[in-house]
C-alpha positions in Angstrom: 209.2 157.0 53.9 207.8 154.9 50.6 209.3 153.8 47.6 207.7 152.6 44.5 208.5 149.5 42.3 207.3 148.7 39.1 207.5 144.7 38.1 205.3 142.2 35.5 203.1 139.1 36.8 204.0 135.8 35.2 201.4 135.3 32.3 200.6 139.1 32.5 201.6 141.2 29.6 200.9 144.7 31.9 202.6 146.5 34.7 201.9 145.8 38.3 203.0 148.2 41.3 204.8 147.5 44.8 205.2 149.6 48.1 207.4 149.8 50.7 207.5 151.7 53.4 210.2 151.6 56.3 209.9 153.0 59.4 211.2 152.6 63.1 209.3 150.7 65.8 208.3 152.2 68.9 209.2 149.9 71.1 212.5 148.0 69.8 213.5 151.4 67.9 214.8 149.0 64.7 213.7 149.7 61.1 210.5 147.5 59.9 209.9 147.5 56.2 205.7 147.1 55.1 205.1 146.4 51.5 202.2 145.2 49.5 202.0 144.4 45.8 199.2 143.8 43.1 197.9 147.5 42.3 197.3 148.6 39.1 199.0 151.9 38.6 201.6 153.7 40.8 199.0 156.3 41.6 197.0 153.5 43.2 199.7 152.1 44.9 200.6 155.9 46.5 197.0 156.3 47.8 197.6 152.8 49.7 200.9 153.4 50.7 199.7 157.4 52.4 196.6 154.9 54.0 199.6 152.7 55.0 201.7 155.7 56.9 199.3 157.0 58.5 198.0 153.5 60.4 201.6 153.9 61.4 201.4 157.3 62.8 198.4 156.1 64.2 200.1 153.7 66.2 198.3 150.3 64.3 200.9 147.8 64.4 200.0 146.2 60.9 201.7 143.0 61.7 201.1 139.5 59.8 200.1 138.2 63.0 197.2 134.9 62.1 194.0 134.8 63.5 195.0 131.6 65.5 197.8 133.4 67.2 196.4 136.4 68.5 193.3 134.6 69.7 195.8 132.3 71.9 197.2 135.8 73.4 193.8 137.2 73.4 193.0 134.2 76.1 195.5 134.1 78.4 196.5 137.9 78.4 192.9 139.8 78.3 190.8 136.7 79.8 192.3 134.4 82.0 192.0 135.6 85.6 189.2 138.5 84.5 186.3 136.5 83.8 184.8 133.7 85.7 186.0 129.9 84.8 183.4 128.7 83.1 183.1 131.5 80.3 186.7 131.2 79.9 186.3 127.4 79.1 183.5 128.5 76.8 185.4 130.8 74.5 188.4 128.4 75.0 186.3 125.7 73.0 185.0 127.9 70.7 188.1 128.8 69.4 189.3 125.6 69.5 186.0 124.0 68.2 185.1 125.9 66.0 186.9 129.0 65.1 190.6 127.5 64.3 189.4 124.4 62.5 187.5 127.2 60.0 189.7 129.9 59.1 193.2 127.9 60.2 196.3 130.1 58.7 194.1 133.4 57.8 195.7 136.2 59.2 194.2 138.3 62.1 193.5 141.5 59.4 192.3 139.4 56.7 189.3 138.2 57.9 186.3 140.5 56.3 182.8 140.8 56.6 181.7 138.8 53.7 184.5 136.2 54.6 183.0 136.0 58.3 179.4 135.7 57.4 180.2 132.5 55.4 181.8 131.2 59.0 178.2 131.8 60.9 176.3 130.3 57.6 178.9 127.1 57.8 178.0 126.9 61.8 174.1 127.2 61.1 174.4 124.7 58.2 176.4 121.8 60.7 172.6 122.2 62.7 173.7 124.0 65.4 171.2 126.3 67.4 170.3 129.9 66.7 171.8 130.3 70.2 175.3 128.5 70.0 175.7 130.7 66.9 175.3 133.8 69.1 177.6 132.1 71.8 180.3 131.6 69.3 179.9 135.0 67.4 180.2 136.7 71.0 183.6 135.1 71.3 185.2 136.2 67.9 183.4 139.5 68.2 185.2 140.3 71.7 188.3 139.3 70.6 188.2 142.1 67.6 186.9 144.5 70.0 189.9 144.0 71.7 192.3 143.8 68.9 191.1 147.4 67.9 191.6 149.0 71.1 195.6 147.3 70.2 195.6 148.7 67.4 196.3 145.8 65.4 193.0 146.6 63.0 190.6 149.5 62.2 187.5 147.8 61.8 185.5 144.6 63.3 184.4 142.4 60.5 182.2 140.7 62.9 179.7 144.0 63.3 176.3 143.7 61.0 176.6 139.8 60.5 173.2 137.9 60.4 173.3 134.9 62.7 171.3 132.2 61.3 170.7 128.6 63.0 167.7 126.7 64.3 165.7 128.5 66.8 165.2 126.5 69.7 161.5 125.7 70.8 161.7 127.3 74.0 161.0 124.9 77.1 159.0 125.2 79.6 161.0 125.8 83.2 160.4 123.1 85.6 159.4 123.3 89.1 157.6 122.1 92.5 153.9 123.1 92.5 153.6 124.4 95.6 151.1 122.2 96.8 153.8 119.9 97.1 156.8 121.8 98.7 155.6 120.6 102.2 156.0 117.2 101.3 159.6 116.8 99.5 160.7 118.7 102.0 159.4 116.2 104.8 160.4 113.5 103.0 163.8 115.0 102.3 164.2 115.4 106.3 163.5 111.8 106.4 166.6 111.0 104.0 168.9 112.5 105.8 169.0 116.1 107.3 172.1 117.5 105.9 170.0 117.8 102.5 167.0 119.1 103.9 168.9 121.7 104.9 170.5 122.1 101.3 167.0 121.9 100.0 165.5 124.1 102.3 167.9 127.0 101.6 167.1 126.6 97.9 164.0 127.2 97.9 163.7 130.0 100.4 166.7 131.8 98.7 166.7 131.1 94.7 170.2 130.0 94.9 171.8 128.5 92.3 173.7 124.7 93.5 177.2 125.9 93.3 176.3 129.6 95.3 174.6 127.6 97.9 177.4 124.9 98.3 179.8 127.4 98.9 178.1 129.6 101.7 180.6 130.2 104.2 179.5 131.0 108.0 181.7 134.5 107.2 178.6 135.2 104.2 175.7 134.4 107.1 174.4 137.3 108.6 171.6 136.0 111.0 171.3 139.0 112.9 170.2 141.0 110.0 169.0 138.3 108.2 171.3 138.3 105.1 173.2 135.6 102.6 176.1 137.4 100.6 176.1 135.6 97.5 179.8 136.0 96.1 181.2 133.0 94.9 180.3 129.5 93.8 181.7 126.2 94.1 183.3 124.7 91.2 182.7 121.0 92.0 184.7 119.9 89.5 187.9 121.5 91.1 186.9 120.7 94.6 187.7 116.8 93.1 190.9 117.6 92.6 192.2 120.2 94.4 189.3 121.3 97.4 191.6 124.1 98.5 190.7 125.6 95.3 187.3 124.7 94.8 186.2 128.3 95.2 185.0 130.1 92.0 183.6 133.0 90.9 179.7 133.4 91.0 178.1 133.0 87.3 178.3 136.7 86.0 179.0 140.2 87.7 175.4 140.7 88.6 175.3 137.3 90.0 177.0 138.8 93.5 174.3 140.5 95.5 172.8 140.6 99.1 169.6 138.8 99.7 167.0 139.0 102.6 165.9 135.5 104.4 162.8 134.8 105.8 162.6 134.4 109.7 161.8 130.9 109.5 165.0 130.2 107.0 167.3 132.2 109.8 165.4 130.1 113.0 166.4 126.8 110.7 170.1 128.4 110.2 171.0 128.9 113.9 169.4 125.5 114.5 172.0 124.2 112.1 175.1 125.8 113.3 174.5 124.7 116.5 174.0 121.1 114.9 177.4 121.5 112.9 179.0 123.0 116.7 178.3 119.2 118.1 179.8 117.4 114.9 182.9 120.1 115.4 183.1 118.7 119.2 182.5 115.2 118.2 185.2 114.6 115.4 187.5 117.3 116.3 190.5 117.1 114.4 188.7 115.1 111.5 186.7 118.4 111.2 186.7 120.8 108.0 186.8 123.6 110.0 189.3 125.6 107.7 186.3 125.7 104.9 183.5 126.7 107.0 180.7 126.0 104.5 177.5 126.2 105.9 175.7 123.3 103.5 177.8 120.6 104.2 178.7 117.3 104.9 178.7 116.5 108.6 182.5 116.5 108.7 182.6 120.2 107.1 183.6 118.7 103.8 181.4 120.0 100.1 178.8 118.3 99.0 179.8 116.5 95.8 177.6 117.2 92.7 176.5 113.5 92.6 175.5 113.2 96.1 173.5 116.2 95.9 171.8 114.4 92.2 171.4 110.7 94.0 169.8 112.7 97.0 167.6 114.4 95.0 166.5 111.7 92.6 165.0 109.7 95.3 163.7 112.3 97.1 161.5 113.2 94.3 160.7 109.4 93.8 159.5 108.8 97.7 157.2 112.1 97.2 156.0 110.7 93.3 156.9 113.9 91.9 158.7 113.7 88.3 162.3 113.3 87.3 163.7 117.2 88.1 167.0 119.1 87.8 167.8 120.6 91.1 167.8 123.8 89.2 164.2 123.8 89.4 164.3 124.8 93.1 165.6 127.7 91.8 162.6 128.2 89.5 160.6 126.9 92.5 161.6 130.0 94.5 160.8 132.6 91.8 156.9 131.0 90.9 156.6 131.4 94.8 158.1 134.5 95.0 155.8 135.7 92.2 152.4 134.1 94.0 153.2 136.1 96.6 153.4 139.1 94.5 156.8 140.5 93.9 157.5 142.1 91.0 159.9 141.3 88.0 162.5 144.1 89.0 162.7 142.6 92.6 163.1 138.9 91.4 165.8 140.3 89.1 167.5 141.1 91.7 167.3 138.5 94.0 168.2 135.7 91.6 170.7 137.8 89.8 170.1 138.1 86.6 171.7 140.4 84.3 168.8 142.3 83.2 165.0 142.7 84.0 164.7 141.4 80.3 166.1 138.0 81.2 163.9 137.4 84.3 160.9 138.6 82.3 161.9 135.8 79.4 162.0 133.0 81.8 159.0 133.9 84.1 156.7 135.9 81.6 154.1 132.4 81.3 154.0 131.9 85.1 153.8 135.6 85.5 150.8 135.6 82.8 149.0 132.2 84.7 149.3 134.2 88.0 147.5 137.1 86.3 144.5 134.8 84.6 144.2 132.7 88.2 143.5 136.5 90.0 141.5 137.5 87.4 139.6 134.6 87.6 139.2 135.2 91.6 138.0 138.9 90.9 135.6 137.7 88.4 133.7 134.8 90.6 134.2 137.5 93.3 132.1 140.6 90.7 129.8 137.6 90.5 128.9 137.0 94.0 129.1 140.8 94.6 126.2 141.6 91.4 124.4 138.8 92.5 
C-alpha cells in the first residue's frame, strides 16, 4: 500500500512528491517502510511506487545495503570453500585494494552502468594491464550476478562494459629444448636423486609443481600406468600448518587422470622401493601420514625454496639460461607437439579449461613444428624429383 506526500525543497518554488510504501517482511513478519522523494508530479511518484511494489511482490529486497557490506557477505557466504583458495584470495584482494576504495559507501543498488564504466576507466588510467582490469571486473560482475539471484537488484550494472587497459605484449613461452633435456636430467641426478625424480615427473607429465608436490601414492596406479591429479600442495600453508598443506587444483578442469609412459612407470617403481628403504631406516622419523610420492628423504614435503634453488643450480651446471620451474610444464607440452599430439589431447592432459587456452599458449610452437615438417617434406620432394 502506497501513500503520497507533497513537499517543497529549500530554495525551490515548485512542489515535489514523495511516495511511501508499507509492507510486511516475509521472514520477520514485521511491517517495513520504503520511501523515495524527488518526483516532479504525483503521477510520476505513483508510477515509481507501482514499480517498487511489483519488485516487493516478486521478492526483491530493496534494502539500502552498501556495496562494501554485500561484497563481504558474498565472499564469506558464497565463495569461501566453494572455489580454490588462490581464487578466493584474488577476489578478496580485488575487493579490498580496488573496488571498496573507489566506491566507498555507495549502495549496492546505486551502482549504474555509467558509474561502473568510470571505475573501469579509472583502473586503466592507473596503468593496470587490460588483463588485470578484466580480472577485477570478473570479481564485481560475478558478485552482481549473485545479487540478481538473491533478489537484491534486477540488472547487473557490469554488463556491457568496455574493458580498457594496456595490452601486455605476449611473452614467448620458456622451455628446455629437447636436445638439452637428457643433459639436464643427468645433472639433476648428480645434484640429488630426489630432485631428479621430481623434475623427471614434471617433464614426462606436464604437471604443475604444486600438483606434483601433492601427489600421494594413492593417486598413482602403476599397473594401469595412470596418475590421478586431484589436489595441489599449498606451499605457504604447508610451512605454517603441514596438516593443511593440500588444497584444490588451480581450476575445476585441472582435476584429471593422465596416462604415463612405461619408462616413468619403471622409474616410479624404483622410487617406491627407494622410499621403502628410507622408511625402514628412519622408522618413526619418517612422515608416513603424508604418503607423498615426491618428497624429501624423510617423507616430508618439498619446500618451494629448495625446488627453486636446486633448479637454478642444475640449469647453471648445464649452461642453460635461467628459467622458472613452470618451464618444465611447457617443455612437456612442446615434446607432446613434437611427437604429433593434437591440441585437444594436450588440453585434456594439461587440464586447461578450454582448447582455446592451449591453442593461444602453444600456437607459435605448433606453427614452428608445422614449418619444420614442411621443410623436411620439401627437401624430400627435391630428392624424389631429381
